[in-house]
N, C-alpha and C positions, 0 to 999 in steps of 0.2 A: 528527577526525571530528566534533567538537563535541557529539556525543551519547555520554555516558559511561554505564557500567553504573549508576552512582549516579543519574544523571538518569532513565534508563529505570525504575529501581525507583521513583523518585519519582512518575513518571507512572502506573505501575501502581497505586500507593497512592491516587491521586486518583480512580480510577474503579472500583476493586475494592472491594466491600463487605467481603468475607472472602477468605481465601486460596483457598477452594474455587471462587471465581468465576473463577479462572484457566483453568478447564476449561469455562466456559460458552461456547457457540458465539456468543452475542451479543458477547462480548468476544474470543474466539479462534475465528474462523470455521473454522480447520483442525480444530477439535474437533467440528464439526458431523457428524451421521451421514449427512446427505444434502445435497449441494451442487448437485444437478441443478435444472434448470428456473429458473435464475436469469437476470436480464436480462444483456445484453451487458456486459462489463467492460473497463475500461482499467486496467491496473495499472502504476504508474510507480514505478521503483526507482532508487536512486542508487548508483553503483559504490562509493562510500566511506561507505556507510551500514551500521552494525552491524545494522539491521533488513532489509538487502537480501535475504539468503537466505530470510527468512520471507516476504517479498513475492513472491519467485519461486516458492516452494513453494505459496503460495496460488493464484497464477495457474496453476501446473501441476495443482493439485487441481481447480480450476474447469474446466480443459480436459478432464481425465480424467472429470469428471462430465457432459461433453457440452455445456458452455457455450461461447459465442462470447467469446474473450478476446484482447485485445491487450496484450502485455507490452512495455514500453519501459524499457530499461536505460540511464540517462544516466551513462556512464562518467566518472570523474573528479569526480563531483558528491558532495556530503555531504548528510547527512540535513537536511532543511528547505530545501534549495536552491530548491525551488519557490516559496518566498515571497521570494526574493531578486532579483527581476527587475530592480531598479534597479541592481544591480551585477553580475549573472550573466546573460549572454545566454541560456545554456541553459535557464534558468528560464523565460524568455519563450517559448521553444520548447515547453517542457513544458505551459505554460499554453495555448498555441495548440493543441497536440495534444489537450488536455482539452476545449477549446471545440468542436473538430471532432467529437469523439466524442459530446459532449452534444447538439450539434445533430443529429447522426445519429440518436441515440436518441429524439428528439422528433419525428422526421419521420413 
């Protein structure tokens, strides 16, 4: 998977000031009291990403709050695949999908 529990913990430590911040909605949007009235969202997850379920849960929470959401699950992909377009064709598809959604958001 390339992303280990140790690596995830390291990333947490880089942007959490204290352990209490783990419940701060700016860090953990699923902790927000209200997710309504947000702009349209594209949530891209990878099938072999340890954070996949969290991404799916976030997309579902946005939908339940009445937001427009597109959820794309790239089966067989690992965490960070999005940045590997030089070697993974699916990464380029994910980037293209992002471009389409961004262009749509700015029309």
